[in-house]
N, C-alpha and C positions, 0 to 999 in steps of 0.2 A: 604449700608449705611456707611458713614465714621464717624470716631470718632470725638468728639468735639475737635476742635483745640484750643490751648492756645490763638491764635490771636482772636478768637471769644469771648472767655471769657474775655480777656483783653479789647476788644472793648466795650463789654457790661458793664464792670466795669467802664471804663473811662467815657462813656456816662452817667452812673448812678451818678458818682461823680459830673459831671457838672450839671445834672438835680437837684440833691439834694441841691447843693449850690445855684442854681438859684431859687429853690422853696423858700428856707428860705430867700434869699435876697429879693424876691418879696413880701413875706409876711411881712417882717420887714419894707420894704419901704412903704407899704400900711397901716402901723400902727397896724398890727395884730401880734399875738404871733407866734413864730417859730413852725414849724411842729415837733411833737414828736410822734414816733411810740407808739402804745399801748403796754402794758405789755404782751399781748397774742401773738403778732406777732412773737417774737423769739421762743416762745414755739411751735407755729404752724409750723414754718420753720424747727425746729429741728425734730418735729414729721414727717414732710414730708420727710426729709432726711432718717429717720429710715424706713419709709414705702417703699420708693424706694429701699432701700437696702434689705428689707425683701422680696420684690417681685422678686428681681434678684437672690437671693440665691437658690431657687428651680431650676431655669434654669441652674445655674452653676452645681448643684448636678446632674441634669439629663444629662448634656453633658460631665462632667469631673469626676463624682463620680465613686466609685468602681462598682456600678451597674448602667449602663447607660439605661435610659428609654427614650422612644420617647417623644418629647415635641411638643406642638402645636406651629408651626412657627408663627402664628399670635400673640399668647401671647408673644412670645419672642421678636417680633418686637415692640409690644406695650410697653413692659417694657423698651426696649432699647431706644425708642423714648421718653418715660416718663423721663428716666434718663438724656437724652440729654437736654430736655427742662428744667428739674429741675436744671441742672448745669448752664444753661444760666440765668435762673431766679435768682438763688442764687448769681451769679456774678453781675447781674444788680441791684438787691435790696441791695446787700452788698455795691456796689459802691454808690448807693443813700444814704445809711446810712453813709458812709464815708464822702460824701459831706455835709450831715447835721452836722456831727461831726466837720469837718473843719470849717464850718460856726460858730458853737458854740465856738470853740477854738480861732477864730480870732476876736471875739467881745471884747470890753474893759470891759464889765460887765461879772462877773463870772457866768456861767450857773448853774442852780440848779442841785443838785445831781440826782434827779429823772429823769430829761430829759437826762442828760449825761448817766445815767445807762441804760435807755431804748435804747438809740442809740448804746451804746457799746455792749449791749446784742444782739441787732439785727445784728450788724456786725459779732459777734461771731457765731450766729445761721446761718447766710448766708454762712460763711466759712465752717461750718459743713455741711450744705445742699449741697454746691458745691462739697465738698470732698466725701460725701456719694454718690452723683449722679455720680461722675466720677468713683468711685469704682464699683457701680452698672452697669455702662456702660461697664466696663471691665469684670464684671461677665457675661454679656450677650454675650461676644465674643465666637463664636463657630468656630471650625475648618472647613475650606472649604472641601467639598468632592472632590475627583478627577474628578468626572463627572460634577461638577459645573463649572470647568474651561474650557473656550473655547480656541481654539488654538490661541496662541500669546497674551494672556491677562495677563501674569505674572506668579508668583510663585503659584503652586497649594497647597503648604503646608502653605501658609500665613494665618494669622488670620483675620477674618472680623467680623463685628457685625452681629447679627442675621438679616437675610433678606429673 
């Protein structure tokens, strides 16, 4: 499994910005109110970031701690995949929130503090989620064993994600 690349995160964020702006544009054009995230969304995104990080710490302790213990490889892969998915979701929803914010700031009418606050909090929580997920992905990195490397496939001492 390969690490989440910055290009994937940037693509998810850019697509999210465009979608967020388009959603608010379509809602306003049809005479409806703009989309505002609920107050619980930033809280849930931040809690998800903490959960992903909390799931990755025991894997890091088992592989790099002073007392190395055997780990379930399926659990390690699940946590690595969860952290990868969470970083992409954080980037996409963060981009969507930035798109909503750009739409609000480009209108001639000053937006309400509550709608701006919810959007800004969501952007911050998405940044936190993405950061926590990338750290968790790094914590799930384990050293390759010498017997894992096949002839001619690269450096046996390189780091890879749990697989």
